[in-house]
C-alpha positions in Angstrom: 29.1 4.8 -2.8 30.3 5.7 -6.2 29.2 4.3 -9.6 31.2 3.9 -12.7 29.3 4.9 -15.8 30.0 3.4 -19.3 28.3 5.3 -22.1 27.8 3.6 -25.4 26.3 5.4 -28.4 25.0 3.3 -31.4 22.2 3.0 -33.8 19.1 0.9 -33.3 18.7 -1.7 -36.0 15.0 -0.9 -36.6 15.9 2.5 -38.0 19.2 4.2 -38.6 17.6 7.4 -37.6 17.0 6.5 -34.0 20.0 6.9 -31.7 20.2 4.7 -28.7 22.2 5.6 -25.6 23.0 2.8 -23.3 24.1 3.7 -19.8 25.6 0.9 -17.8 26.1 1.3 -14.1 29.1 -1.0 -13.7 28.8 -2.0 -10.0 25.1 -2.7 -10.0 25.0 -4.2 -13.5 22.0 -2.0 -14.3 21.5 -1.1 -17.9 19.3 1.8 -18.9 18.6 2.5 -22.6 17.5 6.0 -23.7 16.3 6.6 -27.2 17.1 10.0 -28.6 15.1 10.6 -31.8 15.0 13.4 -34.3 11.3 13.3 -34.9 11.5 15.3 -38.1 13.5 12.4 -39.6 10.8 9.9 -38.8 7.7 9.4 -40.9 4.2 9.7 -39.5 3.8 5.9 -39.4 7.0 5.4 -37.3 5.9 8.2 -34.9 2.5 6.7 -34.4 4.2 3.3 -33.7 6.3 5.0 -31.0 3.3 6.9 -29.5 1.2 3.7 -29.4 3.9 1.9 -27.5 3.9 4.5 -24.8 0.2 5.3 -24.8 -2.0 2.4 -25.8 -5.3 4.2 -25.1 -6.0 4.9 -28.7 -5.8 2.8 -31.8 -3.4 3.8 -34.5 -6.3 4.5 -36.8 -7.4 7.3 -34.5 -4.1 9.1 -35.2 -4.5 8.8 -38.9 -8.1 9.9 -38.7 -7.1 13.0 -36.7 -4.4 13.9 -39.2 -6.8 13.6 -42.1 -9.5 15.4 -40.1 -7.1 18.3 -39.5 -6.5 18.6 -43.2 -10.2 18.6 -43.8 -10.8 21.2 -41.1 -8.1 23.5 -42.6 -9.5 23.3 -46.1 -13.0 24.0 -44.8 -11.8 27.0 -42.8 -9.9 28.4 -45.8 -13.1 28.0 -48.0 -15.2 30.0 -45.5 -12.6 32.7 -44.9 -10.6 33.9 -47.8 -8.3 36.0 -45.7 -7.3 32.9 -43.7 -6.3 31.1 -46.8 -3.5 33.6 -47.5 -1.6 32.8 -44.3 -0.4 29.9 -42.4 -3.4 28.6 -40.5 -3.5 27.7 -36.9 -6.6 25.8 -35.9 -8.1 26.1 -32.4 -9.3 23.2 -30.4 -12.9 24.1 -31.1 -12.3 24.5 -34.8 -10.6 21.2 -35.0 -13.3 19.4 -33.1 -16.0 20.9 -35.4 -14.0 19.8 -38.4 -13.5 16.3 -37.0 -17.2 16.0 -36.3 -18.1 16.9 -39.9 -15.3 14.7 -41.3 -16.4 11.7 -39.2 -20.0 12.1 -40.3 -18.9 12.4 -43.9 -16.6 9.3 -43.7 -18.7 7.0 -41.5 -22.3 8.3 -41.5 -24.4 6.7 -38.8 -21.5 4.5 -37.7 -19.2 7.4 -36.8 -19.6 7.0 -33.1 -19.2 3.2 -33.3 -16.0 3.6 -35.3 -14.5 6.3 -33.1 -15.4 4.3 -29.9 -13.7 1.2 -31.4 -10.5 3.3 -31.6 -10.8 4.4 -28.0 -12.1 7.8 -28.8 -15.2 8.4 -26.7 -15.3 12.1 -26.1 -13.9 15.4 -27.3 -11.1 15.3 -24.7 -9.8 12.1 -26.3 -9.1 14.0 -29.5 -7.2 16.6 -27.4 -5.1 13.8 -25.9 -4.2 12.5 -29.3 -3.3 16.1 -30.5 -1.1 16.6 -27.5 0.6 13.2 -28.0 1.4 14.4 -31.6 2.6 17.7 -30.2 5.0 15.9 -27.8 6.5 14.1 -30.8 6.8 17.4 -32.8 4.3 16.3 -35.5 1.9 19.1 -34.6 2.9 22.5 -33.2 1.1 24.6 -30.7 1.0 28.2 -29.5 1.4 29.4 -25.9 -2.3 29.7 -25.7 -3.1 26.1 -26.7 -4.1 23.8 -23.9 -5.7 20.4 -23.4 -8.7 22.1 -21.9 -9.4 23.6 -25.4 -10.7 20.1 -26.2 -13.2 20.1 -23.3 -16.5 18.7 -24.2 -17.5 21.1 -27.1 -20.2 18.5 -27.9 -21.2 15.1 -26.7 -20.7 12.2 -29.0 -24.4 11.4 -28.7 -25.4 14.9 -29.9 -22.7 14.9 -32.6 -22.9 11.4 -34.1 -26.2 9.9 -33.1 -28.9 12.6 -33.1 -28.3 13.6 -36.7 -29.6 10.2 -37.7 -32.6 10.0 -35.4 -36.1 10.4 -37.0 -37.1 14.1 -37.2 -40.8 13.6 -36.4 -41.3 11.6 -33.2 -44.9 11.2 -31.9 -46.1 13.4 -29.1 -45.8 10.5 -26.7 -42.1 10.2 -27.6 -42.3 7.1 -29.7 -41.4 7.1 -33.4 -44.0 6.2 -35.9 -43.2 3.2 -38.1 -44.8 2.7 -41.5 -47.6 0.1 -41.4 -47.1 -3.1 -43.3 -50.3 -3.8 -45.3 -52.1 -6.9 -44.2 -52.7 -9.7 -46.8 
């Protein structure tokens, strides 16, 4: 059995920068559309839209948070190490996770875990999945040494986002002392 292929190349109306290939298998009447996109021509918002259509596990806000958190982590690393500020900075998975933790606490305080969870981010590995989604779309780059496993549970969300806000002086029996309300 032989198939006749008809190839059409055109632009998608949503964005003139996205090329659409349509492949029509004439005998079966099957149409397959392939999108070939130059990711460097798309802005971050468009790329996040594409990613979220393919992978709905994480809210769009998680991608924006991660991008801002990366900027925060890079600035903090450059402050700590003057030599690193003179060169292009690659951030390891552990360094990024540490920066994201600090940035989340700074932005959301005791609600950090609640906010991240509402975006579908429940563990360190979720940040790694978001990073690798962005790598697949050429927003971020990676070295040969970078792996998803670099985002293995460096910390638990409970330790990172809840414990800093727990009372410091629990009673010996494990309960927390509450101030007494004076009786009238």
